[in-house]
C-alpha positions, 0 to 999 in steps of 0.5 A: 499500500502506498502513502497516498492510498493511507491519505485517501482511507483516512480523509474518507473515514474522517470526513464521514464521521462529519469532521471539519474539512481543514481539521482533517486535511492537517491532521491526516497529513501530520501523521503521513506528511512531512511539516512542509508538505502539510503546511503547503497543503493548508496553504492551498486549502485556505486560498481555494476552500477546496478540499478536493483541489488539495487532493488533486494536488496531493495525487490522492485523486485524479479528476478529470480537468473540465470536472475540477472547477465544477467541483469547487463550485459545489465545494463552496456550499456545505456538501464539502464532506458529502463530496469527496466522501463520495469521490473518494467511496467510488475510488476505493470501490474501484480499488476494490475491483481492481484487488478482486481482479489481481486475485482471479487472474493470480489463480487463473494464469499461474493454473496456465503457467503450470499448464503450459510449462507441462505441456512443453515437456510433454511436446518435448518428449513426444516431439523428440522421439514418439511421432519421428519413431513412428514416422521411420517405422512407417517409412520401413514397412512401406506406408505412410503415417496419418495425415494429421501426423504428417502436419504436426512433423511438418508444424514441428520443423516449421518456424512457428512451431513448438520450440517457438510457441513454448517459450512465447506462451511462458513469456506471455503469461509470466509477463501478465503475472508480473504486471498484475501483481505491479499493478497494486503498487501503481497509482495508473493501474487502469491505464496498464489494464485498458491496454490488455484484451478483456480486461479494459472491460474493468476500465470501461467499467471504472469510466462509468462509476466515475461518471455515475458518480460526478453525475450524483454529485451534481443532481445533489447541487440542484442541476437538471440532468441536462446540464449535468450532461453537458458539462460531463464527458461520456461516451453513451456506447461505453455507458451502455455497456453495463447499464444498457437502460441508464439514460432512458431510466435518468430521464424517465426518473427526472420527469417523475420528480426521483432524478436523485433516487434513480441515480442512487440506484444506478450507483448501486447497482453498478458497484454491485455488478463490480464482481461480475464484470471481473469474473467475466473479464478474467475468465475471458482472458485466461480461458482464450490463453488456456484454449492455445494452451491445450490446443498446443499439447493436444496436436501432437499428443494425437498425432503422437498415438494417432499412429497406434491404431493403423500397426495392426493393419500393418503387422 
């Protein structure tokens, strides 16, 4: 855990208790930062009156540059603690989602790594002895190996044979394991996962959760849905990816005077679905890797033992 993560949690807990924002900043930073860092943060708070500005400067939160001025406007009234608490709550949910993903990936990828290691050993033994031995035997008897076995032999002798694929699979899985484990130490872990197929769905989920959080803050400050949407940027396709009916439901709820309650429901719904999103993303990534690994060993094993069924006819 990093220092910023500790500061984030302690500020969240303290604001939840209803403590005055300036005293929270002073007490939390005094226990974790140098006196000069604490004094600088307090001076910035006194000048801006914005907890979010202080947390952004410290690197504790990373808000969209376009949303930060809007949040500072909201903080000028008595909603400071509520706003910052909600933002930190969202960040904690995202961190728990990332931690869950890391745990699932560590299990799945470790299993895949063990399997590809065993597969490489099996392929080395079978390709070196069994298939070639059968090839010599069939040549001496004037018959030919099954076509599939012939294909595997030609594949083994090619540039993209098992001697090339096995190390690539091993390096790829090891790389993903290292990235997954080390990402917990990095603040920009979402940016890392956004570059990995299947895991970018989790990044999309985090973006949607951040958007609904910002919408909730603006709705609490009496912004209409249209005004809030105009100030917030979100890809409608990305938004509907995890909540297909969200915009329709929000529009209808506003007409009925229940916008805040509907936003609260959508926020809770997204947070609840975090485990499902993680499970699906991790399952798909591990599954595609396992397909390559299993296909890799199955080809040679089948080709190795297929000739056995023709020995009786030759003898």
